[in-house]
C-alpha positions as CSV (number, residue, x, y, z in Angstrom):
1,M,0.0,0.0,0.0
2,R,1.4,3.4,-1.0
3,N,1.4,6.4,1.3
4,G,-0.6,9.3,0.1
5,V,2.0,11.9,0.9
6,V,2.1,14.9,-1.4
7,L,4.9,17.5,-1.1
8,M,4.0,20.9,-2.4
9,D,7.0,23.1,-2.8
10,S,5.2,26.2,-3.9
11,G,3.2,28.1,-1.4
12,G,-0.3,29.3,-1.9
13,R,-1.3,32.6,-3.3
14,Y,-2.0,35.3,-0.7
15,I,-3.7,38.6,-0.7
16,D,-1.7,41.1,1.4
17,S,-3.3,44.3,2.5
18,G,-1.0,45.8,5.0
19,V,-2.0,44.2,8.3
20,I,-4.3,41.6,6.8
21,Q,-3.0,38.6,4.9
22,I,-5.4,35.9,3.6
23,S,-5.0,33.1,1.1
24,L,-6.8,33.5,-2.2
25,T,-8.8,30.3,-1.6
26,N,-10.1,31.4,1.8
27,A,-11.0,34.8,0.3
28,I,-13.0,33.2,-2.4
29,I,-14.8,31.0,0.2
30,I,-15.6,34.0,2.4
31,V,-17.0,35.9,-0.6
32,A,-19.1,32.9,-1.6
33,M,-20.5,32.6,1.9
34,I,-21.4,36.3,2.0
35,V,-23.2,36.0,-1.3
36,V,-25.2,32.9,-0.1
37,F,-26.1,34.7,3.1
38,A,-27.3,37.8,1.2
39,L,-29.4,35.6,-1.2
40,A,-30.9,33.9,1.8
41,I,-31.9,37.2,3.3
42,L,-33.2,38.7,0.0
43,L,-35.0,35.8,-1.6
44,P,-38.5,34.9,-0.3
45,F,-39.2,31.6,1.4
46,P,-41.0,29.0,-0.8
47,G,-44.7,29.3,-0.5
48,R,-44.6,32.6,1.3
49,G,-46.9,34.3,-1.3
50,R,-49.6,31.7,-0.8
51,R,-51.8,32.0,2.2
52,G,-53.8,29.1,3.4
53,G,-57.3,29.2,4.8
54,R,-56.3,28.0,8.3
55,G,-57.4,30.7,10.6
56,G,-55.4,33.4,8.9
57,D,-56.3,37.1,8.4
58,S,-57.8,36.5,5.0
């Protein structure tokens, strides 16, 4: 059985902005999470436009 060791000589790509240093992969993941969060806030829940007849204010 072979070991699954992979040596990576080159470092990752980093975004350096003075005090803050973050890897490009982490920055992409953070931006994607913010986009998903914003969409969850802005998009309506499924079935929200339909009102049932169960004791509502209709």
